[in-house]
N, C-alpha and C positions, 0 to 999 in steps of 0.2 A: 589521484589513484581511483581505479574502478574496482568495486567489490561485487563479485558475482556470488550469490548465496544459494542459488537453486530455487526449487519450487517450494512455496509455503511460507506462511507468516512466522512459524517457529524458526525455520532455518534463517529467514531474513532477520528476525530479532536477535537470534544468537550470533549470527555472523556480524551484524552491526555492533552488538555489544562488545564482542571480542576486538573488532577493529577500533572502536572508540576507546577501549581500555588501552590498546597499544598506542594510540595517539596521546592519551592522557599521560602515559609514562614517558612519552617522548617529548613532552613540552606543552601539550594542550590539544584540545579537540579541534577538528576542522571548523571553519566559520559557517559552513553550510553542508547539509546532506540532502541529496536529491534522490528520491525513490522513483525509479522508472516504473515500478509497480507490476501488477499482474494484468493480463489481458487475455481474453478468449473471444471466440467468435460465437455469435448467436446462430449463425447459419454457415453451412459448409462452404458456400460460394464466396464468403468474405475472405479477402487476402490483401496483403500490402500494408501500407502505413495509413493510419487513420488519425485525424485530429479529434481529440476527446473534448467534449464540452461538459459532461457530467460524469462524476465517479460515485460509486456506492459500494458499501460493504455488502457483498452478495452471498455470503456463505452462512447466513442464519436468517430466521424469519423476523422481519421488522414488525409485522403484525403481532407476533407473539410477544416481542419485547414491549410494544405499546400496551398490550393487554396486561402484562405483568406490572409494568412501571408507570403506565399512564403517559409515556412520552417515548419518542424514538431518539435515542441518544446518538444515533449514527444516521442522520438523514442524508439523502443524496446531496453531494457538494457540486454546485455549478461553478465551473472554472473558466467559462468564457465561450463565446461562439466559435 
């Protein structure tokens, strides 16, 4: 099954939680969950399908987190060429 939650982390988390709860009551959770994720263009001329090699949490300041905690808890994740 495909779950479309709409835009935003809160919608995604709430939608997935409800879906997993339904699976749990029906006999158990799925063996895997794949998040297609969020994507946006850095430039207006970008379009089509692109293969991603690095993902990052982009909606807060990594520098500020490092300054407060001494580390970046969410560094960029390199997923392949």
